[in-house]
N, C-alpha and C positions, 0 to 999 in steps of 0.2 A: 131252189133245188131241194128235192126230197131227202130227208134223213131216214124216215121210217115208212115202210109200206107193208101192210098185212093183207093177205088174201084168204078169206074164208077160214080164219084161224078158229080151231075148235079144240077143246080139252075135256076129256071125260076120265073119270076114275071110279073105281069100285070101292064101296064100303060094305063089307060083307057080301050079301047077294044083290045089293042095290047098286045100279050104275048111275052115277051123278054126272050130269052134263053141265059143267061149270061155264064153258064158253060154247056158243052155238053158231059159229061162222061169222067172225068179226073181220070186216074189211075196212081199213082206214089208212089215211096218209097224214104224215106230219112233216112239215118243211123244216129245213135247217134254220135254227134261230127262233122257232116258235115257242111260245109259253102256253102250255096246254094243261087243262085239268081233266083227269078221268074221274067222273063222279057217279055215284050210285049208292043205293042202300046196301046193307049187309046181304050177301048172297047174290049180288048183281053180276059178279064176274070181274069186277075191277081189279081185285088183288091177283086173280089168276092171270088177267091180261098183263098186269105189271110184271109178274114173274116171267111171262113169255117174252115181253119186250126187253126185260133186263137179262135175258138169257140164263135165268135161274131155273128154268124148267123148259121142257120141249112140248110142242103141241101134239095132239092126237092126229090131227089132220090140218091141212092148210099150209101156207108158206109165209115167211117173214123175211124182209130185206132190211138190213141196217147198213147205211152208207153204201148202198148198191151191192151189198154182199148177201147172198142167200144164207141166212143164219140156220135155216132148217136142215141144211146139208152138212153142218159141222159136227164133229165128234166132241166128246166131253172135254178133252184137252184143248181143242181149238176154241170151244166156248169159254173156258176159263181164261184163256189169253185175251179173248175179245172183251170179256167183262172187265178185266183188269185195265185194259188200255183205252177202251171206248166208252165205258159206262161208269158213272159215279152214283153211289147210293146214299140216301139219307133216310134212315129208318126211324119209326116212332120210338123204338126202344134204344136208340143211339148206337148200340152194338160196338162200343169201345172196349178195348182190353184194359181192365181196371188196374193192372199192375204196371202198365206203361204210362209214361208221361204224355201230356197232350202232344208235345212235339213228336214223340216216337209213334203215337197213334197216326198222326198225319203222314208220317214217313212210310208207314207200312206198305201202301200200294206201290210206292216208288221202289221199295226193296224188292218186291215181287217182279217189278218191271225191269230190274237191273240198272236203275239210275245210280250213278256214282255218289259216294257218301257226301262229299262237299256240296254237290248240287241238291241232294235231298235236304241237307241242313238249311241251305239258303231258301229253297222253295217252301219248306215247312214254316220257316220264320215269316216269310212274306205272307203266306196264307193265314197264319194265326193273327198277324197284324191286321189283315184285311177284315177278319171277323171280330176284331176288337179284343183279342186275347194274346197280344204280343208279350204281355207280362206274365202269362200263365203257362208258358211253354214247358217249364220244368215241374209243373204240378201233375200228379197222377190223376187219372180221370175220376177215381173215387173220391178225390178231394174237391171236385168241381160241382157246381149246381147243375140242375137239369138244363137250364138255358145255356150254360157254358158248355156242357157236354154236347148239346145239339149244334152249337157253333163249331166245336172241334170236329164233329161228324161232317159238317158241311165243308170245312177246310180239307178234311181227308178225302171227301168225295171229289174235290177239284184237283187233287194232287197230280194226277197224270194228264191234266187238261183234256178231260173226256169229251167226246162228241155229244154225249147225252147225260143229263143229270136227272135221276129219278128220285123223287121225294115222296115217301109213303107215310101219309098222315104225319107230316113233320112237326105239327104242334100238338099232337094227341096227348103227350105226357107233360105239357107245359101249361102254366097259368096264362090268362088272356094277355097280360102285358108282355110277358116273355115271348109268347107265341107271335104277337105282332112284330116284335123285334126280329125274330127269326124269319118271318115272312118278308120283312123289309130287306133282309140280306138276300133272300131268294129272288126278290124283285130286282135287286141290283145286279145279281148274277145274270138274270134273264136280259136285263137292259144292256148288258155288255155283249149281247149277241149269242149267248149260250142257249142251247135247246134244253128247256126245262119241262118236265112232266110231273105234275102234282097228282097224287092219288089220294082222294079224300071223300068223305061223306058230308063234310062241312061246307055249306054254301059260302060262308064268309071267306074261307080259305080258297075255294074255287074261284071266287070273284077276283082274286089277284091275277089269274091267268087271262090271256087275251081270247082264248077259245075254250069252251067246255064240251067234252064228249060225254054224254050221259049213257050209262048202261043199265039195263034191267033184264033179269032172267037170262043172262049170258049173251045178250044181243045189244047192239047199238040202238038206243031208243031215239036219240036226238044228237 
């Protein structure tokens, strides 16, 4: 069953008098439960495509369906709800709130989704234990190492049991050993039947996925 389908997705924007075509008509399909890498050099359009798939931006033209829902027809408020409930994000820069504990960071998406307090507490504890940080729940994120912060970010991304997990250069700020540990966690998340999309320029990271979609100059190359 398809989770993602795009049809001639394009994105253009202006910088001064110059019009930049970041995406030039991308059509692709990703099945539920697939483990996919979006790969390409800088400027290939992979980050733009990730922003469109993650509902962080809207296309200039084309259409996008997530879970059989036409995302391109949604307004900003509907897109925000969809992001919160259907999509989990793991960013290169972690994007944790430094004054909050690891546990509270994991709970944030559940707060926005209206999950009751006790359920949030139980779920965040389970997720932190899953990523090997059960004993760090009460530590603020600025007291954690880079690898620990990325583990918390992964736990947070899974908080609302999303249909899709998007990982944007998930090892970019980590040393090689810690990066391998984080990729091992992502592999296990995918092995449990979750749909995972890696966005990377690193071939070693892309090799963890079962399928690689290569982009160049805003188009699918392979």
